[in-house]
PAZAPA-4460 file (N, C-alpha, C; in steps of 0.05 Angstrom, whole numbers, plus 32768, in hexadecimal, padded with zeros to 4 digits):
% residues 236
    n_x    n_y    n_z   ca_x   ca_y   ca_z    c_x    c_y    c_z   seq   type   mol
   82A8   86E5   8595   82A7   86E1   85B2   82C0   86D2   85BC     1      M     A
   82D6   86D4   85AE   82EE   86C5   85B6   82FE   86D4   85CB     2      G     A
   82F1   86E2   85DD   82FE   86F1   85F2   82FB   86E2   860D     3      M     A
   830F   86E4   861E   830D   86D8   8638   82F8   86E6   8649     4      A     A
   82EC   86D7   865B   82D6   86E3   866B   82E1   86FA   867C     5      A     A
   82F9   86F7   8687   8303   870C   8699   830C   8725   868A     6      D     A
   830F   8723   8670   8317   873B   8660   82FF   874A   8655     7      S     A
   82E6   8740   865A   82CE   874D   8650   82C1   875E   8665     8      R     A
   82B2   8771   865D   82A2   8781   8670   828B   8771   867A     9      F     A
   8285   8774   8694   8270   8765   86A1   8258   8777   86A5    10      H     A
   8241   876F   869A   8228   877E   869B   8214   876F   86AC    11      V     A
   8207   877E   86BE   81F1   8773   86CE   81D7   877D   86C2    12      L     A
   81C7   876A   86B8   81AD   8770   86AB   8197   876A   86BE    13      A     A
   8184   877E   86C2   816E   877C   86D5   8154   8780   86C6    14      V     A
   8143   876B   86C7   8128   876D   86BA   8116   8757   86C5    15      D     A
   80FE   875F   86CC   80EB   874B   86D7   80DF   8739   86C2    16      D     A
   80E1   8741   86A8   80D6   8731   8692   80EB   871D   8689    17      S     A
   80E3   8703   8689   80F6   86EE   8681   80FD   86F1   8663    18      L     A
   80EA   86F8   8653   80F0   86FB   8636   8103   8712   8631    19      I     A
   80FF   8729   863E   8111   8740   863B   812C   873A   8647    20      D     A
   812D   872B   865C   8147   8723   8668   8157   8712   8655    21      R     A
   814A   86FF   8649   8158   86ED   8636   8161   86FD   861D    22      K     A
   8151   8710   8614   8158   8720   85FD   8171   8731   8603    23      L     A
   8170   873F   8619   8187   8751   861F   81A0   8741   8625    24      I     A
   819D   8729   8631   81B4   8718   8636   81C0   870E   861C    25      E     A
   81B0   8707   8608   81BA   86FE   85EF   81C8   8715   85E0    26      K     A
   81BD   872D   85E0   81C9   8743   85D3   81E4   874B   85E0    27      L     A
   81E5   874A   85FA   81FE   8751   8608   8214   873C   8603    28      L     A
   820C   8723   8602   8221   870E   85FD   822A   8710   85E0    29      K     A
   8218   8717   85CE   8220   871B   85B2   8234   8731   85AF    30      T     A
   8232   8745   85C1   8245   875C   85C1   825E   8756   85D3    31      S     A
   8261   873C   85DA   8279   8733   85E9   827A   873D   8605    32      S     A
   8263   8742   8612   8262   8749   862E   825D   8731   863F    33      Y     A
   8268   8731   8657   8261   871D   866B   8247   8727   8679    34      Q     A
   8234   8715   867C   8219   871D   8684   8210   870E   869D    35      V     A
   8205   871D   86B0   81F6   8711   86C6   81DA   871D   86C6    36      T     A
   81C5   870C   86C9   81AA   8716   86C8   819C   8711   86E2    37      T     A
   818C   8725   86EB   817B   8722   8702   815F   872C   86FB    38      V     A
   814B   8725   870B   812F   872B   8704   8123   8742   8715    39      D     A
   8133   874F   8726   8128   8764   8736   813E   8777   873F    40      S     A
   8136   878F   8747   814A   87A2   8752   8156   8799   876C    41      G     A
   8146   878B   877D   8150   8781   8796   8166   876C   8792    42      S     A
   8163   875B   877F   8177   8747   877A   8190   8754   876D    43      K     A
   818B   8769   875F   81A2   8777   8754   81B3   8783   876A    44      A     A
   81A6   878F   877E   81B4   879A   8795   81C2   8784   87A5    45      L     A
   81B5   876D   87A7   81C1   8756   87B5   81DA   874D   87A7    46      E     A
   81D9   874C   878D   81F0   8743   877D   8207   8757   8780    47      F     A
   8200   8771   8781   8214   8786   8784   821F   8789   87A0    48      L     A
   8212   877B   87B3   821C   877C   87CE   820D   878F   87E0    49      G     A
   81F7   879B   87D6   81E6   87AD   87E6   81CE   879F   87EF    50      L     A
   81C5   87A5   8808   81AD   8799   8813   8196   87AC   8810    51      R     A
   817E   87A0   880C   8166   87B0   8809   8150   87A6   881C    52      N     A
   813F   87B7   8826   812B   87AF   8839   8114   879F   882C    53      N     A
   8112   87A1   8811   80FC   8792   8804   8101   8774   8806    54      D     A
   80EC   8765   880A   80EE   8748   880B   80F3   873D   87EF    55      Q     A
   8103   8728   87EE   8108   871A   87D5   80F7   8701   87D4    56      I     A
   80E9   86FF   87BE   80D8   86E7   87BB   80E9   86CF   87B6    57      D     A
   80E8   86BB   87C8   80F9   86A3   87C5   80F2   8693   87AD    58      P     A
   80D9   8695   87A3   80D0   8685   878C   80D8   8691   8772    59      S     A
   80E2   86AA   8773   80EA   86B7   875A   8104   86AC   8750    60      A     A
   8109   86AE   8735   8123   86A4   872B   813A   86B2   8738    61      P     A
   814F   86A3   873E   8165   86AE   874C   8178   86BC   8738    62      S     A
   818F   86C4   8744   81A3   86D2   8734   81B0   86BF   8720    63      V     A
   81B4   86C7   8708   81C3   86B7   86F5   81DE   86C4   86EF    64      S     A
   81F5   86B8   86F4   81F8   869D   86FD   81ED   8697   8719    65      P     A
   81E7   867D   871F   81D8   8676   8737   81E5   867F   8750    66      G     A
   81FF   867B   8754   820C   8682   876E   8216   869F   876D    67      N     A
   8211   86AE   8783   821B   86C9   8784   8239   86C9   8787    68      L     A
   8247   86D8   8778   8264   86DA   877A   826C   86F7   8776    69      Q     A
   8283   86FD   8782   828D   8718   8780   8299   871D   8765    70      E     A
   828A   8728   8753   8293   872E   8738   8290   874C   8733    71      V     A
   82A4   8757   8727   82A2   8774   8722   828D   8779   870C    72      E     A
   827C   878C   8712   8267   8793   86FE   826F   87AE   86F2    73      V     A
   8271   87AE   86D7   827A   87C6   86C9   8263   87D8   86BF    74      N     A
   824A   87CC   86BD   8233   87DB   86B4   821A   87CD   86BC    75      L     A
   8205   87DD   86C2   81EB   87D2   86CA   81D6   87DC   86B6    76      I     A
   81C7   87CA   86AA   81B1   87D1   8699   8197   87C6   86A5    77      I     A
   8184   87D7   86A9   816C   87CF   86B8   8152   87D9   86AB    78      T     A
   813E   87CA   86AE   8123   87D2   86A5   8119   87E7   86B8    79      D     A
   8108   87F9   86AD   80FD   880E   86BE   80E5   8804   86CF    80      Y     A
   80D2   87F7   86C1   80B9   87EE   86CF   80BD   87D2   86DA    81      C     A
   80C1   87D0   86F4   80C3   87B6   8701   80B4   87B7   871B    82      M     A
   80A8   87A1   8723   8099   87A0   873D   80AD   87A3   8754    83      P     A
   80A3   87AF   876A   80B3   87B2   8782   80C6   87CA   877F    84      G     A
   80DC   87C6   8772   80F0   87DB   876E   80F2   87E1   8750    85      M     A
   80ED   87FA   8749   80EF   8801   872C   810C   8805   8725    86      T     A
   8110   8808   870A   812B   880D   8701   8136   8828   870A    87      G     A
   8123   883B   870E   812B   8856   8718   8134   8854   8735    88      Y     A
   8126   8844   8745   812D   8840   8761   8149   8832   8763    89      D     A
   814D   881F   8752   8167   8811   8752   817D   8824   874A    90      L     A
   8178   8835   8736   818B   8849   872E   8193   885C   8745    91      L     A
   817F   8865   8754   8184   8877   876A   8195   886A   8780    92      K     A
   818F   8851   8786   819E   8843   879B   81BC   883F   8792    93      K     A
   81C0   8839   8779   81DB   8835   876F   81EB   8850   8771    94      I     A
   81DE   8866   8769   81EC   887F   8769   81F0   888A   8785    95      K     A
   81E0   8880   8798   81E4   8889   87B4   81FA   8879   87C2    96      E     A
   8202   8863   87B6   8216   8852   87C2   8232   885C   87BA    97      S     A
   8244   8860   87CE   825F   8869   87C9   826F   8855   87B9    98      S     A
   8269   883B   87BC   8279   8827   87AF   826E   8820   8793    99      S     A
   8255   8827   878D   8249   8820   8774   8242   8837   8762   100      L     A
   8245   8850   876B   823B   8867   875C   8249   886B   8742   101      K     A
   8261   8860   873E   8270   8864   8725   8269   884F   8710   102      N     A
   8258   883C   8717   824F   8828   8703   823B   8834   86F1   103      I     A
   823F   8834   86D6   822B   883F   86C4   8211   882F   86C5   104      P     A
   81FA   883E   86C4   81E0   8831   86C5   81D0   883A   86AC   105      V     A
   81C4   8826   869F   81B4   882B   8687   8197   8822   868D   106      V     A
   8183   8832   8686   8167   882B   868B   815A   8823   8671   107      I     A
   8149   880E   8673   8139   8805   865C   811B   8808   8663   108      M     A
   810B   880E   864E   80EE   8811   8652   80E0   880D   8638   109      S     A
   80C8   8801   8639   80B7   87FE   8621   80A6   8816   861D   110      S     A
   80A6   8829   8630   8096   8842   862E   80A8   885A   8629   111      E     A
   80A1   8869   8615   80B1   8881   860F   80A4   8899   861D   112      N     A
   80AC   889D   8636   80A1   88B3   8646   80B8   88C7   864B   113      V     A
   80B7   88DF   863E   80CD   88F2   8640   80D4   88F9   865D   114      P     A
   80C0   88FE   866E   80C5   8905   868A   80D4   88EF   8698   115      S     A
   80CD   88D6   8692   80DB   88BF   869F   80F8   88BE   8696   116      R     A
   80FB   88C2   867C   8117   88C1   8671   8128   88D7   867D   117      I     A
   811D   88EF   867F   812C   8906   868A   8133   8901   86A8   118      S     A
   8120   88F6   86B6   8125   88F1   86D3   813B   88DD   86D7   119      R     A
   813C   88C8   86C7   8151   88B4   86C9   816C   88BF   86C1   120      C     A
   816D   88CF   86AC   8187   88DB   86A4   8191   88EF   86B8   121      L     A
   817F   88FE   86C4   8187   8911   86D9   8191   8903   86F2   122      E     A
   8187   88EB   86F7   818F   88DC   870F   81AA   88CF   870B   123      E     A
   81B3   88CD   86F2   81CE   88C2   86ED   81CF   88AC   86D9   124      G     A
   81B9   88A4   86CC   81B9   888F   86B8   81C9   8898   869F   125      A     A
   81D8   8886   8694   81E9   888C   867D   81D8   888D   8663   126      E     A
   81C6   887A   8660   81B5   8877   8648   8199   886F   8651   127      E     A
   8186   8874   863E   816B   886A   8642   8162   885D   8627   128      F     A
   815F   8843   8628   8158   8834   860F   813B   882D   860F   129      F     A
   812F   882F   85F8   8113   8826   85F4   8113   8809   85EB   130      L     A
   8101   87F9   85F7   80FF   87DD   85EF   80EF   87DB   85D5   131      K     A
   80F4   87C7   85C5   8109   87B2   85C9   8125   87BD   85C4   132      P     A
   8137   87B6   85D6   8153   87BF   85D3   8160   87B1   85BB   133      V     A
   816E   87C1   85AB   817C   87B7   8593   819A   87B6   8597   134      R     A
   81A7   87A7   8586   81C4   87A4   8587   81D2   87BF   8584   135      L     A
   81C6   87D0   8573   81D2   87EB   856F   81D1   87FC   8588   136      S     A
   81BD   87F6   859A   81BC   8805   85B3   81D3   87FD   85C5   137      D     A
   81DA   87E3   85C5   81EF   87DA   85D6   820A   87E5   85CE   138      L     A
   820D   87EE   85B5   8226   87F9   85AC   822C   8813   85BB   139      N     A
   8218   881F   85C7   821B   8838   85D6   8226   8833   85F2   140      K     A
   8228   881A   85FA   8231   8814   8616   824F   8816   8619   141      L     A
   825E   880F   8604   827B   880D   8607   8288   8827   860F   142      R     A
   8280   883E   8604   828D   8857   860E   828A   885C   862C   143      P     A
   8273   8855   8637   826F   8858   8654   8280   8844   8663   144      H     A
   8284   882C   8659   8294   8818   8666   82B2   8821   8665   145      L     A
   82BB   882C   864F   82D6   8834   864C   82DC   884C   865F   146      M     A
   82C9   885E   8661   82CC   8875   8672   82CF   886D   868F   147      K     A
   82C0   8859   8697   82C2   884F   86B3   82DD   8841   86B7   148      T     A
   82E7   8833   86A4   8301   8826   86A6   8317   883B   86A9   149      K     A
   8316   8850   869A   832A   8865   869C   8329   8872   86B8   150      L     A
   8312   8877   86C3   8310   8882   86DE   831D   8870   86F3   151      K     A
   831A   8855   86EF   8326   8842   8702   8344   8841   86FF   152      E     A
   834E   8846   86E7   836B   8845   86E3   837A   885E   86EB   153      Q     A
   836D   8875   86ED   837A   888E   86F4   8387   888D   8710   154      K     A
   837A   8883   8725   8388   8882   873F   83A1   8870   873E   155      P     A
   83A0   885A   872E   83B7   8849   872C   83CF   8857   871F   156      E     A
   83CA   8867   870A   83DF   8875   86FD   83EB   888B   870E   157      T     A
   83DB   8898   871F   83E5   88AC   8730   83F7   88A0   8746   158      T     A
   83F1   8887   874E   8401   887A   8763   841B   8870   8757   159      Q     A
   841D   886C   873D   8435   8862   8731   8449   8878   872A   160      E     A
   8441   8891   872E   8453   88A7   8727   846C   88A8   8737   161      I     A
   846C   88A5   8752   8485   88A6   8762   8498   8891   8758   162      P     A
   84B1   8899   8752   84C5   8887   8749   84DA   8883   875E   163      E     A
   84F1   8878   8756   8507   8873   8768   850F   888D   8776   164      N     A
   850E   888E   8791   8516   88A7   879F   8533   88AE   879B   165      P     A
   8544   889A   8795   8560   889F   8791   8564   88B0   8778   166      R     A
   8554   88AA   8763   8556   88B9   874A   854D   88D6   874F   167      V     A
   8537   88D9   875F   852D   88F4   8765   8542   8903   8775   168      Q     A
   8550   88F6   8787   8564   8903   8797   857B   890D   8786   169      Q     A
   8584   88FC   8773   8599   8904   8761   8592   891C   8750   170      E     A
   8578   891D   8747   856F   8934   8737   8570   894D   8748   171      E     A
   8568   894B   8762   8569   8962   8773   8585   896C   8778   172      N     A
   8598   8959   877A   85B4   8961   877E   85BF   896F   8765   173      Q     A
   85B7   8966   874E   85BF   8974   8735   85B4   8990   8734   174      I     A
   859B   8993   873D   858F   89AE   873D   859D   89C1   8750   175      D     A
   85A7   89B6   8767   85B4   89C6   877B   85D0   89CE   8771   176      V     A
   85DD   89BC   8762   85F8   89C1   8759   85F9   89D6   8743   177      Q     A
   85E5   89D8   8733   85E5   89EA   871C   85E9   8A07   8724   178      Q     A
   85DB   8A12   8738   85DF   8A2E   873F   85FB   8A33   874A   179      P     A
   8607   8A1E   8758   8622   8A21   8763   8637   8A25   874D   180      T     A
   8635   8A13   8738   8648   8A15   8722   8644   8A2F   8713   181      S     A
   862C   8A39   8711   8627   8A52   8703   8633   8A69   8712   182      Q     A
   8630   8A68   872D   863B   8A7E   873D   865A   8A7E   873C   183      S     A
   8666   8A66   873A   8683   8A65   8737   868C   8A71   871D   184      Q     A
   867D   8A6D   8708   8684   8A79   86EE   8681   8A97   86EF   185      Q     A
   866C   8AA1   86FD   8669   8ABE   86FF   8680   8ACA   870F   186      D     A
   8689   8ABC   8724   869F   8AC7   8733   86B9   8AC8   8723   187      Q     A
   86BD   8AB3   8712   86D5   8AB3   8700   86D4   8ACA   86EC   188      K     A
   86BC   8AD0   86E2   86B9   8AE6   86CF   86BD   8B01   86DC   189      Q     A
   86B4   8B04   86F5   86B6   8B1D   8703   86D2   8B23   870D   190      Q     A
   86E2   8B0E   8711   86FD   8B12   871D   870F   8B24   870C   191      Q     A
   8711   8B1F   86F1   8722   8B32   86E1   8718   8B4F   86E2   192      P     A
   86FD   8B52   86E3   86F2   8B6D   86E4   86F9   8B7B   86FE   193      Q     A
   86FA   8B6C   8714   8701   8B77   872E   871F   8B7F   872E   194      L     A
   872F   8B6E   8720   874B   8B74   871F   8750   8B8E   870F   195      E     A
   8741   8B92   86FA   8744   8BAB   86EA   873B   8BC3   86F9   196      Q     A
   8728   8BC0   870C   871D   8BD7   871B   872C   8BDD   8734   197      Q     A
   8742   8BCE   873A   8751   8BD4   8752   875F   8BEF   8750   198      Q     A
   8760   8BFE   8766   876C   8C19   8766   878A   8C18   8760   199      P     A
   8794   8C2B   8750   87B0   8C2D   8748   87C0   8C3B   875E   200      Q     A
   87DA   8C36   875F   87EC   8C43   8772   87EE   8C61   876C   201      S     A
   87F5   8C72   8780   87F8   8C8F   877B   880C   8C95   8765   202      P     A
   8822   8C86   8764   8836   8C8C   874F   882C   8C87   8734   203      Q     A
   881D   8C70   8731   8812   8C6A   8717   87FD   8C7E   870F   204      A     A
   87ED   8C88   8722   87D9   8C9C   871C   87E5   8CB6   8713   205      A     A
   87FC   8CBE   8720   8809   8CD7   8719   8815   8CD5   86FD   206      S     A
   8820   8CBE   86F6   882B   8CBB   86DB   8815   8CBC   86C6   207      N     A
   87FF   8CAF   86CC   87E8   8CB0   86B9   87DE   8CCC   86B5   208      N     A
   87DD   8CDB   86CA   87D3   8CF7   86C9   87E6   8D08   86B9   209      K     A
   8800   8D05   86BD   8814   8D15   86AE   8812   8D0E   8690   210      R     A
   880F   8CF4   8689   880D   8CED   866D   87F4   8CFA   8660   211      K     A
   87DE   8CFB   866F   87C5   8D07   8664   87C9   8D25   865F   212      A     A
   87D8   8D32   8671   87DD   8D4F   866D   87EE   8D55   8656   213      I     A
   8803   8D44   8652   8815   8D48   863C   8806   8D43   8621   214      E     A
   87F4   8D2F   8620   87E5   8D2A   8608   87D3   8D41   8601   215      Q     A
   87C9   8D50   8614   87B7   8D66   860F   87C6   8D80   8609   216      Q     A
   87E0   8D80   860B   87F0   8D98   8604   87F0   8DAD   861A   217      G     A
   87E9   8DA5   8632   87E9   8DB8   8648   8804   8DB9   8656   218      L     A
   880C   8DD0   8661   8825   8DD1   8670   8823   8DC1   8689   219      P     A
   883A   8DB9   8693   883A   8DA9   86AB   882D   8DB9   86C1   220      P     A
   8824   8DAA   86D5   8815   8DB6   86EB   8826   8DC9   86FB   221      E     A
   8840   8DC5   86FD   8851   8DD7   870D   8853   8DF2   8700   222      T     A
   8854   8DF2   86E4   8856   8E0B   86D6   883C   8E1A   86D7   223      E     A
   8825   8E0D   86D6   880C   8E1B   86D6   8806   8E28   86F0   224      R     A
   880F   8E1C   8705   8808   8E26   8720   881D   8E39   872C   225      T     A
   8835   8E3C   871D   884A   8E4E   8728   8842   8E6B   8725   226      R     A
   8844   8E7C   873A   883C   8E99   8737   8851   8EA9   8728   227      P     A
   8848   8EBD   8719   885A   8ECE   8709   8858   8EEA   8714   228      R     A
   8870   8EF7   871A   8871   8F12   8726   8880   8F27   8714   229      Y     A
   8883   8F1F   86FB   8893   8F32   86EA   8885   8F4C   86E5   230      S     A
   886A   8F4C   86E3   885C   8F64   86DD   8851   8F73   86F5   231      D     A
   8858   8F6A   870C   884D   8F76   8724   8862   8F88   8731   232      I     A
   885B   8FA2   8736   886E   8FB5   8742   886B   8FB5   8760   233      A     A
   8881   8FB5   876D   8881   8FB5   878A   8884   8FD1   8794   234      T     A
   8871   8FDA   87A4   8871   8FF5   87AE   887B   8FF5   87CB   235      V     A
   888F   9006   87D1   889A   9007   87EC   888F   901F   87FB   236      V     A
***
């Protein structure tokens, strides 16, 4: 139990039986939980900041610790059978509250009634323990507590994502410059090809054509196109 109080999970235990309250309080403290105990569902709602129409008996034991203080509650464990407001009614009010609905709720009961257990689990209870509660039962609480902590930390991590806008601006400038440099390289590569494809002068084209004819062994164009009249007789 060498942990600071603010570093431990805070559990609100609700039970109208003094003996059961003391037992669950002892087991929770043995498991290094910070514990607040109340004797009714109405006082549990009062401690959580919710008001209920049911009257609170002034002669009943008050909230422990004695003065109400704004303390974060990480988990609620409540008895099912209680006068006035049952554990099931308390569960429903917590799940209907927008500010409290993410708090895990565990139900305890000395009666093993399957329909009761199913109804509580369907309403949103994380676990249903049969009394007397044992230390091994409380070991099942930590995964639910850790899951709630992770849900609370997710919005904080999403808000920390935006970084220095100057760094983001420099990255955008680098992305814009990359296509420009690439296009300049493409223009440099295409320039020699364009120079090779430029049209030749008429004189150079004529010389190239004559060389091709000589290589093929054909007579010059003037000789091939000149008319021959040696075999033609002229009749007067």
